N, C-alpha and C positions, 0 to 999 in steps of 0.2 A: 190550264189557266186556274182551275180550282186549287191545284197543288201549290201554285205560286202564291195565291191569295192566302192559303193556310199558313205557309211559311212566314209571310209578312205579318199575319195576325199573331203568330206565336212570338215573333221578334218583338212586336209592339207590346206583348204582355209581360216581358222580362223587365222588372223594375231597374231603372238606371242606378239606384242606390246599391242594389245587390252587386252589380258589375263593379262599381267603385270599391265596395267592401272586399270583394275577392282580390282585386288588384292590390289593395293596401295590405291584406293578409299575406299575399305572396311576397310582397316587398319586405314585410317584417321578418318572415322566415329566412329570406336571403340575407337580411342584415344580421340576424342572430347567428347564422351559419358562418358568415364572414368573421364575426366577432370571435366565435369559437376557434377558428383556425388561427386568427391573430393572437388570441390568448395562449393557445398551445405553443405557438412559435416563441412568444414572449417568455413563457415558463421555461422552455428548453434553453433559450439564450441566457436567462437568469441563472439557471442551474450550472451552465457552463462557466459563466463569469464567476460564480461563487465557489468553484472548486478551490480547495485550500492549497495555498502555496507552501509546500513543505521543504523548500530548499535550505532552510536554516535549522531543520530539526536536530541535526547533530552538532550545532554550534556549541551547546553546553559542554561538549567533550574537549574543546580546545584547551590546551595546557598540559601540565605534568601531573602524573598519578602514581600512586602505589596500588599494586594489584595483589589480590588473594584469589587463587584459582583452585577449584576442586575439579579433578579430571577422572572420569570413569575409565578404567583399563578394560580393554576387550569388550567394547559395546556390542549389544545385540547378540550376546552369547550366553546370557543368563548370569554373567558375572556381576557381583556387586562390590568389587574391589576398587577403591578410589585412592588417588594420591593428592597431596596438597602441594601447591607451588606458590612461591612469593616472587614478586618482581616489581619492575617499574615500567612506565611507558609514557609516551607523549603523543598528543594529537595536534596536527598542523592543518591550517586552512590552505587550500591550493588556489582556488579562485575566490572571487568576492563572496560567492555563495554556491552551494550545490556540489561541492567536491572537497574531500579532505583525506588525509592519510594518517593512520594510527599505528604506531610501532610499539612493540612490547618485548621485554626480555624477562624470562621466567625460569626459576630453578626450584627443584624439589623432587623428592622421591626417586632420585637418580636420573631425573630427566631435565634437559635444558631446551627451552623453546625460544627461538628468535622469530617473531612473526610480525606481519603487518596486515592491516585491512585498508583497502582502498574503497572509498565510498563515492559514488557519482549519482547525481539526481537528474532524472528525466523530466523536463518541464512539460512535455506533451502528455505523458501518462501520469504525472505527479507521483512517481514511484522512485524509490532508491534502489541502486544496484550495489551490493556489498561483495567485494572480492577479497578472499583470504589467501595469504601466501605464507608458507613456512620455509625458512632458510634451509632446513634439512632436506626438504623435498625439491625446492627450487622451481616451482611453477605456481601460477595463479589458478585457483580453483574457479569453477563456474560460479556465477554470482547467485546470491540469495536476493530475491526481489520482493519488495513490499513497501509499506508505508506506516506512518503513525496515525493513531486515532485515540483521542482523549489521553495522550501521554503514553500510550502503549504501542510499541512497534513490533510488528510481526513480518518476517521475511522468509521466503521459501525458495528452495531449489532442489536439484537432484544431485546425487553423488553415488559412488560405488563403494560399498563396504563389504568385505569378505566375499568379493566377486558377485555381489548382489546389488541391484539398483535400489536405493532408499531415498526417501524424502528427508531433506534437512530443514530444520526450522531454527531461525535466530529469533530470540525473544528479548526485547529491551524494555526495562521499566526504570522509573526513578531517574530518568535522564536529566531532569532539571534540578537535581540536588547535588550535593557534594559526595554522594555515595551511589553512583549509577550501578545497576544490576543487569547482568547479561547471562542468558542461558542458551545452550545449544542442545537440540533434541533430534533423534533419528526415529523414523517410522519405516518399518519394512512390510506393513500391511495396508499401504495406500492411505495412511493418515487416520486409521481407526484408533490406533494406540500410539503413544510416544514414549520414548525412553530418554531421559535427560542424561547427557554424558559430559557436560562442560558447564561449570558455574563460575562466574567471575564477579567479584565485588571490588569496586574501585574506591579509593579515598583520595581526594584532591590534595596535591602538594602546593602549599601557598608559595607564591613567588617571593 
């Protein structure tokens, strides 16, 4: 009986304002927690929505061009011998956006090149796939994959040079001008160093 009376006395001594305060504090914490989760979800959704649509990045290449090409002979062998080629090319739209084909004919240094580049855009990854084919070899290479950032496009893939797997990099600049610039580089040390082996400068031919 005395224990029961003691528990009742202790219960009566707890101020009701304290109980209410604890409940309000707990509700506030729960509210802030819910707000944090909602805010995090909102930020993730916003970032996804704001991913840049790059499906028109190569549109400036549509049309006819004159080409000047510098090509390194025997890349990744220590050779610094280059040849110069001149030629023409034309880039065509395939779909409304996100795909095009670029054809070139080049001559110089005892070399003739008929080549094409097929470019396709992946709207899920927001990346381009660039496929090169040379008529002399007759097959389409594995794609270089990448995207543009602040007007600079970098695209990477793998290839086999001199029986060794190398990383290939395509590098595009000045695409939104009448003189786009393209370089191809190889790396045989996992991307630590790069050797440029193909440099192309284009000049637009007015229709």
